[in-house]
C-alpha positions in Angstrom: 8.5 7.5 10.6 8.3 4.4 8.0 12.0 2.6 8.2 13.0 0.9 6.4 15.6 -1.8 6.8 18.9 -3.4 4.6 17.5 -6.2 4.3 17.3 -9.8 3.1 13.0 -10.8 1.5 12.1 -14.3 0.6 10.4 -14.6 -1.1 10.4 -10.9 -2.6 8.1 -8.3 -2.3 8.5 -8.7 -6.3 6.7 -12.0 -5.7 4.6 -11.1 -3.0 2.2 -8.5 -5.5 2.3 -11.6 -7.8 0.8 -13.5 -5.4 -2.4 -10.6 -5.1 -2.5 -9.8 -9.0 -3.0 -13.7 -8.8 -5.8 -13.2 -6.7 -8.0 -11.3 -8.4 -10.2 -10.9 -11.2 -8.2 -7.9 -12.1 -5.1 -8.8 -11.9 -3.2 -9.7 -15.4 -0.6 -12.4 -15.7 2.8 -11.6 -17.0 6.1 -10.3 -15.1 6.0 -7.6 -13.0 7.7 -4.0 -13.2 7.3 -2.0 -10.0 7.2 1.9 -11.1 6.7 3.6 -7.6 5.6 2.4 -3.9 4.3 5.0 -0.8 4.0 4.1 3.1 1.8 4.9 5.7 2.4 5.4 9.3 0.9 3.2 11.4 0.3 5.2 15.3 1.6 1.9 16.5 3.7 1.0 15.2 3.8 -2.3 14.3 1.8 -2.4 10.7 4.0 -2.2 7.2 1.6 -0.5 5.1 3.6 -0.3 2.0 1.1 0.6 -1.8 2.8 -0.1 -4.7 2.2 0.9 -8.6 3.3 -1.6 -10.1 2.9 -2.7 -14.4 1.7 -5.9 -15.8 0.7 -7.2 -18.8 -0.1 -3.8 -20.5 -1.4 -1.9 -17.4 -1.1 0.0 -14.1 -1.6 -1.4 -11.0 -2.2 0.2 -7.3 -1.5 -3.0 -5.2 -1.7 -2.4 -1.2 -0.1 -4.6 0.7 0.5 -4.9 4.3 3.7 -6.4 6.6 2.7 -8.0 10.0 5.0 -9.7 12.3 2.0 -12.6 13.7 -0.8 -13.6 11.9 -4.6 -11.3 11.6 -7.1 -13.7 12.8 -9.7 -14.0 10.3 -8.0 -12.6 7.4 -6.2 -15.1 5.0 -2.5 -13.8 4.7 -1.8 -13.5 0.8 1.7 -15.6 2.1 4.6 -15.0 4.7 7.6 -13.6 3.9 11.4 -14.4 5.6 12.8 -10.7 6.6 16.6 -11.1 8.2 16.1 -8.7 10.8 12.7 -8.7 11.6 12.1 -12.7 10.6 8.9 -14.1 9.4 6.2 -11.2 8.0 2.2 -12.0 6.9 1.9 -10.0 3.5 -1.5 -9.3 3.9 -4.2 -7.5 1.0 -4.1 -3.1 2.6 -7.9 -3.1 2.4 -8.3 -6.5 4.7 -6.4 -5.7 6.8 -7.8 -2.6 9.2 -4.8 -0.7 10.0 -4.1 0.2 6.0 -8.0 0.6 5.7 -7.4 3.6 9.1 -4.4 5.3 7.7 -6.5 5.8 4.0 -9.2 6.4 5.8 -6.9 9.3 7.4 -5.1 9.8 4.8 -8.3 10.1 2.3 -9.5 12.9 5.2 -6.4 15.1 5.1 -5.2 14.2 8.0 -2.2 12.8 6.7 0.9 12.0 3.6 2.8 9.5 3.2 5.0 8.2 5.0 9.1 10.1 5.6 11.3 6.9 4.4 14.1 5.8 6.4 16.6 2.9 5.7 18.1 1.9 8.9 21.7 0.2 6.6 22.6 -3.9 8.4 25.9 -0.9 9.1 24.1 0.7 12.1 23.3 4.1 9.5 20.5 5.7 8.9 19.9 7.5 5.9 17.0 9.3 4.8 14.8 8.1 1.5 13.1 9.9 -0.7 9.7 9.6 -1.6 8.6 7.8 -5.0 5.1 9.1 -4.7 2.6 12.3 -3.9 -1.1 11.9 -2.4 -3.5 14.8 -3.2 -7.5 14.5 -1.8 -10.1 15.9 -4.7 -13.2 16.7 -2.5 -14.1 16.7 0.5 -14.5 13.3 2.8 -17.1 12.5 5.4 -17.2 12.1 8.6 -18.2 8.3 7.8 -18.1 6.5 4.3 -17.4 3.1 2.9 -13.6 2.7 1.4 -13.4 1.3 -1.8 -9.6 1.5 -3.4 -8.2 1.6 -7.0 -6.8 -2.2 -8.4 -6.4 -1.4 -12.5 -5.7 2.3 -12.1 -7.6 2.8 -16.2 -10.7 2.1 -13.6 -10.5 4.2 -11.2 -13.4 4.2 -7.7 -14.8 7.2 -7.4 -16.0 8.9 -4.2 -17.2 11.9 -2.8 -13.3 12.0 -2.7 -10.4 10.9 -4.1 -6.7 10.0 -3.6 -5.1 10.7 -6.2 -1.0 9.4 -6.8 1.2 10.8 -8.2 4.5 9.8 -9.4 7.4 10.1 -12.3 5.2 8.8 -15.2 2.0 9.6 -13.8 -1.4 9.6 -11.8 -5.2 7.9 -11.0 -7.4 8.0 -8.4 -5.8 5.0 -5.8 -8.6 5.1 -3.2 -12.4 7.0 -2.5 -15.0 7.4 0.2 -18.5 7.2 -0.3 -20.9 8.9 2.5 -23.0 5.9 3.5 -26.2 6.6 2.7 -28.7 4.5 5.6 
């Protein structure tokens, strides 16, 4: 269960997505429009794992991020944000975060799908939120292999197993795993 708080973020998620796009060679310039998103559960409940499907520069992109309550040693943060409920959050590219990598690998092995979403409102109320993305797996994931994440959805990664995201306006491979070869 991914818990989402009714909160103010400064800077916001669009700013973090833009910063991430500015870091990668395939990142276009222009305004970011969020189309859909999905989350994975962190079994320890400490790391927020959220993958954004966005439109930017005439392209559709997969921008997965993680949100942590403390810095991740040895990894450069995309940035930090202030969360009005949780405090300072360190934001990372999901491909650099071992908790997110493990979550994608579990999804590719069919062990879980996107997290159910639960909104905790400021008035104390709690409600379930619909998910805007469904995930499916094509192929069979090896027991050991290298994870690859798609950035530009027009140029998807391929592998022995592929994780396909489907949202109201489309579908694409967002991650893949190949068997590790000696």
